[in-house]
Backbone as XML, in Angstrom:
<?xml version="1.0"?>
<chain id="A" units="angstrom">
  <residue number="1" name="UNK">
    <atom name="N" x="-22.305" y="92.567" z="-33.033"/>
    <atom name="CA" x="-22.443" y="93.425" z="-31.887"/>
    <atom name="C" x="-22.752" y="92.570" z="-30.657"/>
  </residue>
  <residue number="2" name="UNK">
    <atom name="N" x="-22.071" y="92.845" z="-29.572"/>
    <atom name="CA" x="-22.273" y="92.089" z="-28.340"/>
    <atom name="C" x="-23.614" y="92.430" z="-27.705"/>
  </residue>
  <residue number="3" name="UNK">
    <atom name="N" x="-24.243" y="91.410" z="-27.131"/>
    <atom name="CA" x="-25.519" y="91.610" z="-26.448"/>
    <atom name="C" x="-25.291" y="91.941" z="-24.988"/>
  </residue>
  <residue number="4" name="UNK">
    <atom name="N" x="-26.098" y="92.811" z="-24.451"/>
    <atom name="CA" x="-26.051" y="93.091" z="-23.022"/>
    <atom name="C" x="-26.897" y="92.041" z="-22.307"/>
  </residue>
  <residue number="5" name="UNK">
    <atom name="N" x="-26.236" y="91.151" z="-21.560"/>
    <atom name="CA" x="-26.946" y="90.101" z="-20.846"/>
    <atom name="C" x="-27.477" y="90.641" z="-19.524"/>
  </residue>
  <residue number="6" name="UNK">
    <atom name="N" x="-28.624" y="90.152" z="-19.110"/>
    <atom name="CA" x="-29.185" y="90.528" z="-17.822"/>
    <atom name="C" x="-28.508" y="89.703" z="-16.748"/>
  </residue>
  <residue number="7" name="UNK">
    <atom name="N" x="-27.948" y="90.366" z="-15.757"/>
    <atom name="CA" x="-27.307" y="89.700" z="-14.632"/>
    <atom name="C" x="-28.113" y="89.984" z="-13.376"/>
  </residue>
  <residue number="8" name="UNK">
    <atom name="N" x="-28.149" y="89.008" z="-12.472"/>
    <atom name="CA" x="-28.920" y="89.146" z="-11.249"/>
    <atom name="C" x="-28.017" y="89.011" z="-10.042"/>
  </residue>
  <residue number="9" name="UNK">
    <atom name="N" x="-28.439" y="89.652" z="-8.956"/>
    <atom name="CA" x="-27.682" y="89.646" z="-7.699"/>
    <atom name="C" x="-28.685" y="89.774" z="-6.560"/>
  </residue>
  <residue number="10" name="UNK">
    <atom name="N" x="-28.247" y="89.399" z="-5.359"/>
    <atom name="CA" x="-29.081" y="89.585" z="-4.171"/>
    <atom name="C" x="-28.781" y="90.955" z="-3.570"/>
  </residue>
  <residue number="11" name="UNK">
    <atom name="N" x="-29.834" y="91.742" z="-3.340"/>
    <atom name="CA" x="-29.684" y="93.088" z="-2.808"/>
    <atom name="C" x="-30.457" y="93.232" z="-1.502"/>
  </residue>
  <residue number="12" name="UNK">
    <atom name="N" x="-30.098" y="94.250" z="-0.728"/>
    <atom name="CA" x="-30.808" y="94.591" z="0.493"/>
    <atom name="C" x="-32.085" y="95.335" z="0.112"/>
  </residue>
  <residue number="13" name="UNK">
    <atom name="N" x="-33.225" y="94.842" z="0.582"/>
    <atom name="CA" x="-34.516" y="95.484" z="0.351"/>
    <atom name="C" x="-35.055" y="95.912" z="1.708"/>
  </residue>
  <residue number="14" name="UNK">
    <atom name="N" x="-35.404" y="97.174" z="1.850"/>
    <atom name="CA" x="-35.958" y="97.694" z="3.104"/>
    <atom name="C" x="-37.442" y="97.957" z="2.864"/>
  </residue>
  <residue number="15" name="UNK">
    <atom name="N" x="-38.294" y="97.242" z="3.607"/>
    <atom name="CA" x="-39.732" y="97.421" z="3.380"/>
    <atom name="C" x="-40.243" y="98.693" z="4.055"/>
  </residue>
  <residue number="16" name="UNK">
    <atom name="N" x="-41.523" y="98.953" z="3.890"/>
    <atom name="CA" x="-42.119" y="100.183" z="4.422"/>
    <atom name="C" x="-42.150" y="100.218" z="5.945"/>
  </residue>
  <residue number="17" name="UNK">
    <atom name="N" x="-41.916" y="99.076" z="6.590"/>
    <atom name="CA" x="-41.852" y="99.000" z="8.050"/>
    <atom name="C" x="-40.414" y="99.028" z="8.542"/>
  </residue>
  <residue number="18" name="UNK">
    <atom name="N" x="-39.475" y="99.363" z="7.672"/>
    <atom name="CA" x="-38.021" y="99.419" z="7.923"/>
    <atom name="C" x="-37.432" y="98.077" z="8.339"/>
  </residue>
  <residue number="19" name="UNK">
    <atom name="N" x="-37.990" y="96.985" z="7.847"/>
    <atom name="CA" x="-37.449" y="95.646" z="8.075"/>
    <atom name="C" x="-36.568" y="95.288" z="6.882"/>
  </residue>
  <residue number="20" name="UNK">
    <atom name="N" x="-35.382" y="94.731" z="7.155"/>
    <atom name="CA" x="-34.446" y="94.346" z="6.082"/>
    <atom name="C" x="-34.793" y="92.980" z="5.522"/>
  </residue>
  <residue number="21" name="UNK">
    <atom name="N" x="-34.692" y="92.875" z="4.200"/>
    <atom name="CA" x="-34.917" y="91.628" z="3.476"/>
    <atom name="C" x="-33.811" y="91.476" z="2.440"/>
  </residue>
  <residue number="22" name="UNK">
    <atom name="N" x="-33.670" y="90.284" z="1.918"/>
    <atom name="CA" x="-32.808" y="90.043" z="0.771"/>
    <atom name="C" x="-33.721" y="89.832" z="-0.427"/>
  </residue>
  <residue number="23" name="UNK">
    <atom name="N" x="-33.490" y="90.572" z="-1.510"/>
    <atom name="CA" x="-34.331" y="90.477" z="-2.705"/>
    <atom name="C" x="-33.453" y="90.328" z="-3.930"/>
  </residue>
  <residue number="24" name="UNK">
    <atom name="N" x="-33.750" y="89.351" z="-4.768"/>
    <atom name="CA" x="-33.018" y="89.140" z="-6.010"/>
    <atom name="C" x="-33.491" y="90.167" z="-7.026"/>
  </residue>
  <residue number="25" name="UNK">
    <atom name="N" x="-32.519" y="90.827" z="-7.676"/>
    <atom name="CA" x="-32.874" y="91.842" z="-8.655"/>
    <atom name="C" x="-31.813" y="91.963" z="-9.726"/>
  </residue>
  <residue number="26" name="UNK">
    <atom name="N" x="-32.102" y="92.778" z="-10.725"/>
    <atom name="CA" x="-31.196" y="92.958" z="-11.860"/>
    <atom name="C" x="-29.981" y="93.788" z="-11.445"/>
  </residue>
  <residue number="27" name="UNK">
    <atom name="N" x="-28.804" y="93.241" z="-11.710"/>
    <atom name="CA" x="-27.550" y="93.909" z="-11.378"/>
    <atom name="C" x="-27.136" y="94.792" z="-12.548"/>
  </residue>
  <residue number="28" name="UNK">
    <atom name="N" x="-26.972" y="96.089" z="-12.288"/>
    <atom name="CA" x="-26.572" y="97.012" z="-13.352"/>
    <atom name="C" x="-27.672" y="97.277" z="-14.348"/>
  </residue>
  <residue number="29" name="UNK">
    <atom name="N" x="-28.909" y="97.179" z="-13.914"/>
    <atom name="CA" x="-30.044" y="97.405" z="-14.804"/>
    <atom name="C" x="-30.233" y="98.870" z="-15.145"/>
  </residue>
  <residue number="30" name="UNK">
    <atom name="N" x="-31.286" y="99.132" z="-15.879"/>
    <atom name="CA" x="-31.543" y="100.486" z="-16.368"/>
    <atom name="C" x="-31.767" y="101.493" z="-15.249"/>
  </residue>
  <residue number="31" name="UNK">
    <atom name="N" x="-32.322" y="101.054" z="-14.117"/>
    <atom name="CA" x="-32.627" y="101.970" z="-13.029"/>
    <atom name="C" x="-31.582" y="101.924" z="-11.919"/>
  </residue>
  <residue number="32" name="UNK">
    <atom name="N" x="-30.417" y="101.361" z="-12.180"/>
    <atom name="CA" x="-29.395" y="101.192" z="-11.142"/>
    <atom name="C" x="-28.987" y="102.515" z="-10.501"/>
  </residue>
  <residue number="33" name="UNK">
    <atom name="N" x="-29.096" y="103.609" z="-11.216"/>
    <atom name="CA" x="-28.696" y="104.909" z="-10.663"/>
    <atom name="C" x="-29.721" y="105.471" z="-9.681"/>
  </residue>
  <residue number="34" name="UNK">
    <atom name="N" x="-30.950" y="104.994" z="-9.724"/>
    <atom name="CA" x="-32.000" y="105.599" z="-8.894"/>
    <atom name="C" x="-32.747" y="104.606" z="-8.006"/>
  </residue>
  <residue number="35" name="UNK">
    <atom name="N" x="-32.494" y="103.308" z="-8.106"/>
    <atom name="CA" x="-33.324" y="102.326" z="-7.396"/>
    <atom name="C" x="-32.940" y="102.080" z="-5.941"/>
  </residue>
  <residue number="36" name="UNK">
    <atom name="N" x="-31.840" y="102.630" z="-5.464"/>
    <atom name="CA" x="-31.461" y="102.513" z="-4.063"/>
    <atom name="C" x="-30.920" y="101.162" z="-3.652"/>
  </residue>
  <residue number="37" name="UNK">
    <atom name="N" x="-30.387" y="100.391" z="-4.588"/>
    <atom name="CA" x="-29.893" y="99.053" z="-4.247"/>
    <atom name="C" x="-28.602" y="99.131" z="-3.431"/>
  </residue>
  <residue number="38" name="UNK">
    <atom name="N" x="-28.397" y="98.111" z="-2.597"/>
    <atom name="CA" x="-27.177" y="97.959" z="-1.795"/>
    <atom name="C" x="-26.876" y="96.472" z="-1.717"/>
  </residue>
  <residue number="39" name="UNK">
    <atom name="N" x="-25.660" y="96.138" z="-1.353"/>
    <atom name="CA" x="-25.249" y="94.732" z="-1.287"/>
    <atom name="C" x="-26.158" y="93.953" z="-0.351"/>
  </residue>
  <residue number="40" name="UNK">
    <atom name="N" x="-26.457" y="92.724" z="-0.728"/>
    <atom name="CA" x="-27.324" y="91.864" z="0.059"/>
    <atom name="C" x="-26.718" y="91.501" z="1.400"/>
  </residue>
  <residue number="41" name="UNK">
    <atom name="N" x="-27.571" y="91.074" z="2.314"/>
    <atom name="CA" x="-27.137" y="90.699" z="3.658"/>
    <atom name="C" x="-27.663" y="89.308" z="3.963"/>
  </residue>
  <residue number="42" name="UNK">
    <atom name="N" x="-27.538" y="88.913" z="5.197"/>
    <atom name="CA" x="-28.064" y="87.625" z="5.622"/>
    <atom name="C" x="-29.517" y="87.702" z="6.055"/>
  </residue>
  <residue number="43" name="UNK">
    <atom name="N" x="-30.206" y="88.757" z="5.661"/>
    <atom name="CA" x="-31.618" y="88.947" z="6.029"/>
    <atom name="C" x="-32.479" y="87.889" z="5.334"/>
  </residue>
  <residue number="44" name="UNK">
    <atom name="N" x="-33.694" y="87.657" z="5.850"/>
    <atom name="CA" x="-34.591" y="86.699" z="5.195"/>
    <atom name="C" x="-34.874" y="87.108" z="3.749"/>
  </residue>
  <residue number="45" name="UNK">
    <atom name="N" x="-35.221" y="86.141" z="2.939"/>
    <atom name="CA" x="-35.484" y="86.389" z="1.523"/>
    <atom name="C" x="-36.929" y="86.827" z="1.325"/>
  </residue>
  <residue number="46" name="UNK">
    <atom name="N" x="-37.094" y="87.920" z="0.589"/>
    <atom name="CA" x="-38.432" y="88.397" z="0.196"/>
    <atom name="C" x="-38.811" y="87.663" z="-1.073"/>
  </residue>
  <residue number="47" name="UNK">
    <atom name="N" x="-39.921" y="86.948" z="-1.033"/>
    <atom name="CA" x="-40.406" y="86.227" z="-2.210"/>
    <atom name="C" x="-41.758" y="86.824" z="-2.576"/>
  </residue>
  <residue number="48" name="UNK">
    <atom name="N" x="-41.862" y="87.358" z="-3.790"/>
    <atom name="CA" x="-43.137" y="87.919" z="-4.236"/>
    <atom name="C" x="-44.180" y="86.813" z="-4.307"/>
  </residue>
  <residue number="49" name="UNK">
    <atom name="N" x="-45.376" y="87.132" z="-3.851"/>
    <atom name="CA" x="-46.495" y="86.202" z="-3.896"/>
    <atom name="C" x="-47.760" y="87.019" z="-4.148"/>
  </residue>
  <residue number="50" name="UNK">
    <atom name="N" x="-48.885" y="86.384" z="-4.075"/>
    <atom name="CA" x="-50.140" y="87.111" z="-4.270"/>
    <atom name="C" x="-50.359" y="88.142" z="-3.173"/>
  </residue>
  <residue number="51" name="UNK">
    <atom name="N" x="-49.808" y="87.887" z="-1.983"/>
    <atom name="CA" x="-50.012" y="88.792" z="-0.851"/>
    <atom name="C" x="-48.857" y="89.737" z="-0.604"/>
  </residue>
  <residue number="52" name="UNK">
    <atom name="N" x="-47.684" y="89.434" z="-1.117"/>
    <atom name="CA" x="-46.506" y="90.278" z="-0.886"/>
    <atom name="C" x="-45.872" y="90.673" z="-2.218"/>
  </residue>
  <residue number="53" name="UNK">
    <atom name="N" x="-45.780" y="91.963" z="-2.476"/>
    <atom name="CA" x="-45.166" y="92.485" z="-3.705"/>
    <atom name="C" x="-44.231" y="93.629" z="-3.341"/>
  </residue>
  <residue number="54" name="UNK">
    <atom name="N" x="-43.097" y="93.703" z="-4.023"/>
    <atom name="CA" x="-42.162" y="94.804" z="-3.806"/>
    <atom name="C" x="-42.665" y="96.060" z="-4.505"/>
  </residue>
  <residue number="55" name="UNK">
    <atom name="N" x="-42.126" y="97.218" z="-4.091"/>
    <atom name="CA" x="-42.521" y="98.481" z="-4.715"/>
    <atom name="C" x="-41.792" y="98.622" z="-6.058"/>
  </residue>
  <residue number="56" name="UNK">
    <atom name="N" x="-42.486" y="99.135" z="-7.030"/>
    <atom name="CA" x="-41.935" y="99.332" z="-8.373"/>
    <atom name="C" x="-42.438" y="100.651" z="-8.934"/>
  </residue>
  <residue number="57" name="UNK">
    <atom name="N" x="-41.735" y="101.148" z="-9.932"/>
    <atom name="CA" x="-42.216" y="102.299" z="-10.695"/>
    <atom name="C" x="-42.214" y="101.884" z="-12.157"/>
  </residue>
  <residue number="58" name="UNK">
    <atom name="N" x="-43.327" y="102.099" z="-12.828"/>
    <atom name="CA" x="-43.442" y="101.725" z="-14.233"/>
    <atom name="C" x="-42.998" y="102.910" z="-15.086"/>
  </residue>
  <residue number="59" name="UNK">
    <atom name="N" x="-42.025" y="102.654" z="-15.948"/>
    <atom name="CA" x="-41.520" y="103.649" z="-16.896"/>
    <atom name="C" x="-41.979" y="103.236" z="-18.290"/>
  </residue>
  <residue number="60" name="UNK">
    <atom name="N" x="-42.357" y="104.225" z="-19.118"/>
    <atom name="CA" x="-42.859" y="103.926" z="-20.459"/>
    <atom name="C" x="-42.200" y="104.814" z="-21.496"/>
  </residue>
  <residue number="61" name="UNK">
    <atom name="N" x="-41.872" y="104.196" z="-22.630"/>
    <atom name="CA" x="-41.370" y="104.939" z="-23.780"/>
    <atom name="C" x="-42.582" y="105.575" z="-24.460"/>
  </residue>
  <residue number="62" name="UNK">
    <atom name="N" x="-42.645" y="106.905" z="-24.560"/>
    <atom name="CA" x="-43.837" y="107.546" z="-25.128"/>
    <atom name="C" x="-44.024" y="107.294" z="-26.628"/>
  </residue>
  <residue number="63" name="UNK">
    <atom name="N" x="-42.982" y="106.825" z="-27.311"/>
    <atom name="CA" x="-43.093" y="106.582" z="-28.751"/>
    <atom name="C" x="-43.602" y="105.175" z="-29.051"/>
  </residue>
  <residue number="64" name="UNK">
    <atom name="N" x="-42.985" y="104.167" z="-28.413"/>
    <atom name="CA" x="-43.330" y="102.772" z="-28.709"/>
    <atom name="C" x="-44.238" y="102.147" z="-27.653"/>
  </residue>
  <residue number="65" name="UNK">
    <atom name="N" x="-44.423" y="102.831" z="-26.535"/>
    <atom name="CA" x="-45.244" y="102.379" z="-25.417"/>
    <atom name="C" x="-44.682" y="101.139" z="-24.718"/>
  </residue>
  <residue number="66" name="UNK">
    <atom name="N" x="-43.410" y="100.816" z="-24.963"/>
    <atom name="CA" x="-42.766" y="99.728" z="-24.223"/>
    <atom name="C" x="-42.566" y="100.191" z="-22.784"/>
  </residue>
  <residue number="67" name="UNK">
    <atom name="N" x="-42.589" y="99.251" z="-21.845"/>
    <atom name="CA" x="-42.444" y="99.599" z="-20.444"/>
    <atom name="C" x="-41.355" y="98.772" z="-19.764"/>
  </residue>
  <residue number="68" name="UNK">
    <atom name="N" x="-40.820" y="99.318" z="-18.683"/>
    <atom name="CA" x="-39.978" y="98.578" z="-17.756"/>
    <atom name="C" x="-40.498" y="98.892" z="-16.358"/>
  </residue>
  <residue number="69" name="UNK">
    <atom name="N" x="-40.298" y="97.974" z="-15.418"/>
    <atom name="CA" x="-40.775" y="98.219" z="-14.053"/>
    <atom name="C" x="-39.742" y="97.705" z="-13.046"/>
  </residue>
  <residue number="70" name="UNK">
    <atom name="N" x="-38.704" y="98.494" z="-12.823"/>
    <atom name="CA" x="-37.650" y="98.074" z="-11.890"/>
    <atom name="C" x="-38.112" y="98.121" z="-10.437"/>
  </residue>
  <residue number="71" name="UNK">
    <atom name="N" x="-37.450" y="97.305" z="-9.609"/>
    <atom name="CA" x="-37.694" y="97.288" z="-8.170"/>
    <atom name="C" x="-37.016" y="98.512" z="-7.552"/>
  </residue>
  <residue number="72" name="UNK">
    <atom name="N" x="-37.672" y="99.124" z="-6.577"/>
    <atom name="CA" x="-37.052" y="100.200" z="-5.799"/>
    <atom name="C" x="-36.832" y="99.661" z="-4.389"/>
  </residue>
  <residue number="73" name="UNK">
    <atom name="N" x="-35.564" y="99.578" z="-3.997"/>
    <atom name="CA" x="-35.163" y="98.830" z="-2.804"/>
    <atom name="C" x="-35.338" y="99.574" z="-1.495"/>
  </residue>
  <residue number="74" name="UNK">
    <atom name="N" x="-35.523" y="100.877" z="-1.515"/>
    <atom name="CA" x="-35.724" y="101.633" z="-0.278"/>
    <atom name="C" x="-36.909" y="102.586" z="-0.447"/>
  </residue>
  <residue number="75" name="UNK">
    <atom name="N" x="-37.606" y="102.883" z="0.656"/>
    <atom name="CA" x="-38.709" y="103.852" z="0.559"/>
    <atom name="C" x="-38.220" y="105.237" z="0.124"/>
  </residue>
  <residue number="76" name="UNK">
    <atom name="N" x="-36.981" y="105.582" z="0.494"/>
    <atom name="CA" x="-36.432" y="106.892" z="0.135"/>
    <atom name="C" x="-36.242" y="107.023" z="-1.370"/>
  </residue>
  <residue number="77" name="UNK">
    <atom name="N" x="-35.680" y="105.978" z="-1.998"/>
    <atom name="CA" x="-35.461" y="106.039" z="-3.447"/>
    <atom name="C" x="-36.796" y="106.052" z="-4.192"/>
  </residue>
  <residue number="78" name="UNK">
    <atom name="N" x="-37.784" y="105.350" z="-3.668"/>
    <atom name="CA" x="-39.122" y="105.322" z="-4.271"/>
    <atom name="C" x="-39.769" y="106.707" z="-4.200"/>
  </residue>
  <residue number="79" name="UNK">
    <atom name="N" x="-39.656" y="107.344" z="-3.043"/>
    <atom name="CA" x="-40.260" y="108.661" z="-2.845"/>
    <atom name="C" x="-39.555" y="109.748" z="-3.654"/>
  </residue>
  <residue number="80" name="UNK">
    <atom name="N" x="-38.279" y="109.538" z="-3.982"/>
    <atom name="CA" x="-37.504" y="110.559" z="-4.694"/>
    <atom name="C" x="-37.890" y="110.678" z="-6.169"/>
  </residue>
  <residue number="81" name="UNK">
    <atom name="N" x="-38.560" y="109.677" z="-6.715"/>
    <atom name="CA" x="-38.941" y="109.700" z="-8.126"/>
    <atom name="C" x="-40.359" y="110.239" z="-8.259"/>
  </residue>
  <residue number="82" name="UNK">
    <atom name="N" x="-40.518" y="111.229" z="-9.109"/>
    <atom name="CA" x="-41.838" y="111.791" z="-9.392"/>
    <atom name="C" x="-42.325" y="111.285" z="-10.737"/>
  </residue>
  <residue number="83" name="UNK">
    <atom name="N" x="-43.638" y="111.233" z="-10.895"/>
    <atom name="CA" x="-44.191" y="110.865" z="-12.197"/>
    <atom name="C" x="-43.716" y="111.876" z="-13.235"/>
  </residue>
  <residue number="84" name="UNK">
    <atom name="N" x="-43.308" y="111.382" z="-14.381"/>
    <atom name="CA" x="-42.771" y="112.240" z="-15.429"/>
    <atom name="C" x="-41.258" y="112.278" z="-15.449"/>
  </residue>
  <residue number="85" name="UNK">
    <atom name="N" x="-40.596" y="111.838" z="-14.361"/>
    <atom name="CA" x="-39.128" y="111.781" z="-14.359"/>
    <atom name="C" x="-38.654" y="110.832" z="-15.460"/>
  </residue>
  <residue number="86" name="UNK">
    <atom name="N" x="-37.546" y="111.187" z="-16.085"/>
    <atom name="CA" x="-37.055" y="110.438" z="-17.244"/>
    <atom name="C" x="-35.876" y="109.561" z="-16.861"/>
  </residue>
  <residue number="87" name="UNK">
    <atom name="N" x="-35.841" y="108.358" z="-17.439"/>
    <atom name="CA" x="-34.767" y="107.387" z="-17.229"/>
    <atom name="C" x="-34.255" y="106.968" z="-18.596"/>
  </residue>
  <residue number="88" name="UNK">
    <atom name="N" x="-32.937" y="107.048" z="-18.811"/>
    <atom name="CA" x="-32.345" y="106.627" z="-20.084"/>
    <atom name="C" x="-32.170" y="105.106" z="-20.061"/>
  </residue>
  <residue number="89" name="UNK">
    <atom name="N" x="-32.793" y="104.410" z="-21.002"/>
    <atom name="CA" x="-32.801" y="102.951" z="-21.049"/>
    <atom name="C" x="-32.067" y="102.470" z="-22.292"/>
  </residue>
  <residue number="90" name="UNK">
    <atom name="N" x="-31.164" y="101.507" z="-22.105"/>
    <atom name="CA" x="-30.477" y="100.882" z="-23.237"/>
    <atom name="C" x="-31.381" y="99.786" z="-23.794"/>
  </residue>
  <residue number="91" name="UNK">
    <atom name="N" x="-31.889" y="99.985" z="-24.995"/>
    <atom name="CA" x="-32.796" y="99.038" z="-25.626"/>
    <atom name="C" x="-31.986" y="98.109" z="-26.532"/>
  </residue>
  <residue number="92" name="UNK">
    <atom name="N" x="-32.269" y="96.812" z="-26.432"/>
    <atom name="CA" x="-31.575" y="95.825" z="-27.240"/>
    <atom name="C" x="-31.746" y="96.135" z="-28.727"/>
  </residue>
  <residue number="93" name="UNK">
    <atom name="N" x="-30.641" y="96.148" z="-29.450"/>
    <atom name="CA" x="-30.674" y="96.385" z="-30.891"/>
    <atom name="C" x="-30.468" y="97.836" z="-31.285"/>
  </residue>
  <residue number="94" name="UNK">
    <atom name="N" x="-30.453" y="98.746" z="-30.323"/>
    <atom name="CA" x="-30.222" y="100.150" z="-30.626"/>
    <atom name="C" x="-28.870" y="100.583" z="-30.084"/>
  </residue>
  <residue number="95" name="UNK">
    <atom name="N" x="-28.216" y="101.468" z="-30.797"/>
    <atom name="CA" x="-26.900" y="101.948" z="-30.367"/>
    <atom name="C" x="-27.012" y="103.062" z="-29.334"/>
  </residue>
  <residue number="96" name="UNK">
    <atom name="N" x="-28.151" y="103.701" z="-29.258"/>
    <atom name="CA" x="-28.328" y="104.819" z="-28.321"/>
    <atom name="C" x="-29.375" y="104.450" z="-27.271"/>
  </residue>
  <residue number="97" name="UNK">
    <atom name="N" x="-29.439" y="105.259" z="-26.235"/>
    <atom name="CA" x="-30.454" y="105.020" z="-25.207"/>
    <atom name="C" x="-31.772" y="105.676" z="-25.599"/>
  </residue>
  <residue number="98" name="UNK">
    <atom name="N" x="-32.841" y="105.200" z="-24.975"/>
    <atom name="CA" x="-34.182" y="105.735" z="-25.211"/>
    <atom name="C" x="-34.693" y="106.265" z="-23.875"/>
  </residue>
  <residue number="99" name="UNK">
    <atom name="N" x="-35.308" y="107.441" z="-23.883"/>
    <atom name="CA" x="-35.832" y="108.027" z="-22.654"/>
    <atom name="C" x="-37.205" y="107.459" z="-22.324"/>
  </residue>
  <residue number="100" name="UNK">
    <atom name="N" x="-37.307" y="106.862" z="-21.142"/>
    <atom name="CA" x="-38.563" y="106.344" z="-20.626"/>
    <atom name="C" x="-39.005" y="107.270" z="-19.495"/>
  </residue>
  <residue number="101" name="UNK">
    <atom name="N" x="-40.294" y="107.571" z="-19.425"/>
    <atom name="CA" x="-40.824" y="108.454" z="-18.382"/>
    <atom name="C" x="-41.598" y="107.635" z="-17.350"/>
  </residue>
  <residue number="102" name="UNK">
    <atom name="N" x="-41.478" y="108.023" z="-16.080"/>
    <atom name="CA" x="-42.227" y="107.363" z="-15.008"/>
    <atom name="C" x="-43.710" y="107.676" z="-15.186"/>
  </residue>
  <residue number="103" name="UNK">
    <atom name="N" x="-44.533" y="106.629" z="-15.313"/>
    <atom name="CA" x="-45.955" y="106.837" z="-15.551"/>
    <atom name="C" x="-46.840" y="106.336" z="-14.409"/>
  </residue>
  <residue number="104" name="UNK">
    <atom name="N" x="-46.302" y="105.415" z="-13.567"/>
    <atom name="CA" x="-47.116" y="104.890" z="-12.481"/>
    <atom name="C" x="-46.223" y="104.383" z="-11.358"/>
  </residue>
  <residue number="105" name="UNK">
    <atom name="N" x="-46.602" y="104.704" z="-10.128"/>
    <atom name="CA" x="-45.907" y="104.187" z="-8.951"/>
    <atom name="C" x="-46.750" y="103.053" z="-8.371"/>
  </residue>
  <residue number="106" name="UNK">
    <atom name="N" x="-46.129" y="101.883" z="-8.217"/>
    <atom name="CA" x="-46.818" y="100.711" z="-7.685"/>
    <atom name="C" x="-46.279" y="100.474" z="-6.276"/>
  </residue>
  <residue number="107" name="UNK">
    <atom name="N" x="-47.068" y="100.757" z="-5.245"/>
    <atom name="CA" x="-46.562" y="100.644" z="-3.873"/>
    <atom name="C" x="-46.363" y="99.193" z="-3.450"/>
  </residue>
  <residue number="108" name="UNK">
    <atom name="N" x="-45.596" y="99.040" z="-2.384"/>
    <atom name="CA" x="-45.363" y="97.727" z="-1.797"/>
    <atom name="C" x="-46.669" y="97.179" z="-1.230"/>
  </residue>
  <residue number="109" name="UNK">
    <atom name="N" x="-46.780" y="95.862" z="-1.256"/>
    <atom name="CA" x="-47.972" y="95.234" z="-0.698"/>
    <atom name="C" x="-47.554" y="94.137" z="0.273"/>
  </residue>
  <residue number="110" name="UNK">
    <atom name="N" x="-48.098" y="94.202" z="1.481"/>
    <atom name="CA" x="-47.862" y="93.188" z="2.510"/>
    <atom name="C" x="-49.160" y="92.964" z="3.258"/>
  </residue>
  <residue number="111" name="UNK">
    <atom name="N" x="-49.341" y="91.761" z="3.799"/>
    <atom name="CA" x="-50.527" y="91.569" z="4.635"/>
    <atom name="C" x="-50.397" y="92.391" z="5.909"/>
  </residue>
  <residue number="112" name="UNK">
    <atom name="N" x="-51.505" y="92.909" z="6.382"/>
    <atom name="CA" x="-51.457" y="93.698" z="7.623"/>
    <atom name="C" x="-51.298" y="92.749" z="8.803"/>
  </residue>
  <residue number="113" name="UNK">
    <atom name="N" x="-50.582" y="93.230" z="9.775"/>
    <atom name="CA" x="-50.340" y="92.432" z="10.976"/>
    <atom name="C" x="-50.839" y="93.226" z="12.173"/>
  </residue>
  <residue number="114" name="UNK">
    <atom name="N" x="-51.914" y="92.749" z="12.770"/>
    <atom name="CA" x="-52.478" y="93.433" z="13.929"/>
    <atom name="C" x="-51.839" y="92.954" z="15.212"/>
  </residue>
  <residue number="115" name="UNK">
    <atom name="N" x="-52.123" y="93.669" z="16.268"/>
    <atom name="CA" x="-51.613" y="93.279" z="17.585"/>
    <atom name="C" x="-52.268" y="91.978" z="18.015"/>
  </residue>
  <residue number="116" name="UNK">
    <atom name="N" x="-51.512" y="91.120" z="18.665"/>
    <atom name="CA" x="-52.084" y="89.854" z="19.127"/>
    <atom name="C" x="-52.915" y="90.072" z="20.378"/>
  </residue>
  <residue number="117" name="UNK">
    <atom name="N" x="-53.909" y="89.245" z="20.542"/>
    <atom name="CA" x="-54.770" y="89.347" z="21.718"/>
    <atom name="C" x="-54.186" y="88.518" z="22.843"/>
  </residue>
  <residue number="118" name="UNK">
    <atom name="N" x="-54.190" y="89.073" z="23.998"/>
    <atom name="CA" x="-53.734" y="88.354" z="25.198"/>
    <atom name="C" x="-54.928" y="88.208" z="26.121"/>
  </residue>
  <residue number="119" name="UNK">
    <atom name="N" x="-55.446" y="86.991" z="26.190"/>
    <atom name="CA" x="-56.599" y="86.734" z="27.050"/>
    <atom name="C" x="-56.120" y="86.408" z="28.469"/>
  </residue>
  <residue number="120" name="UNK">
    <atom name="N" x="-56.894" y="86.824" z="29.419"/>
    <atom name="CA" x="-56.541" y="86.537" z="30.818"/>
    <atom name="C" x="-56.703" y="85.055" z="31.102"/>
  </residue>
  <residue number="121" name="UNK">
    <atom name="N" x="-55.798" y="84.485" z="31.890"/>
    <atom name="CA" x="-55.906" y="83.097" z="32.295"/>
    <atom name="C" x="-57.006" y="82.979" z="33.341"/>
  </residue>
  <residue number="122" name="UNK">
    <atom name="N" x="-57.852" y="81.967" z="33.194"/>
    <atom name="CA" x="-58.901" y="81.775" z="34.194"/>
    <atom name="C" x="-58.828" y="80.400" z="34.783"/>
  </residue>
</chain>
């Protein structure tokens, strides 16, 4: 039986401030129908770090407790998923899909950027 290999591609990621980024993600993954991905652009690359994390939704199989946590590329696609929504996941080694339910929404994280101070010249 042929294995389904994970393929990656650069996609357009729109942050919560409506700024465009390029984010590497799984191409044709389990959440491809709902994650809001679009073709990548020449926008700067979003690199996850301790201070910057993309938004994700954690889905869990209620029988085996296995989880997946796909990236959600737009705020609209993230908001459209409610906890308890079901996603059919192709599990390696099984001929059929397994239903995973959304159990937790993990919001985007970015450092806050305040207004700069402009001191008067003296």
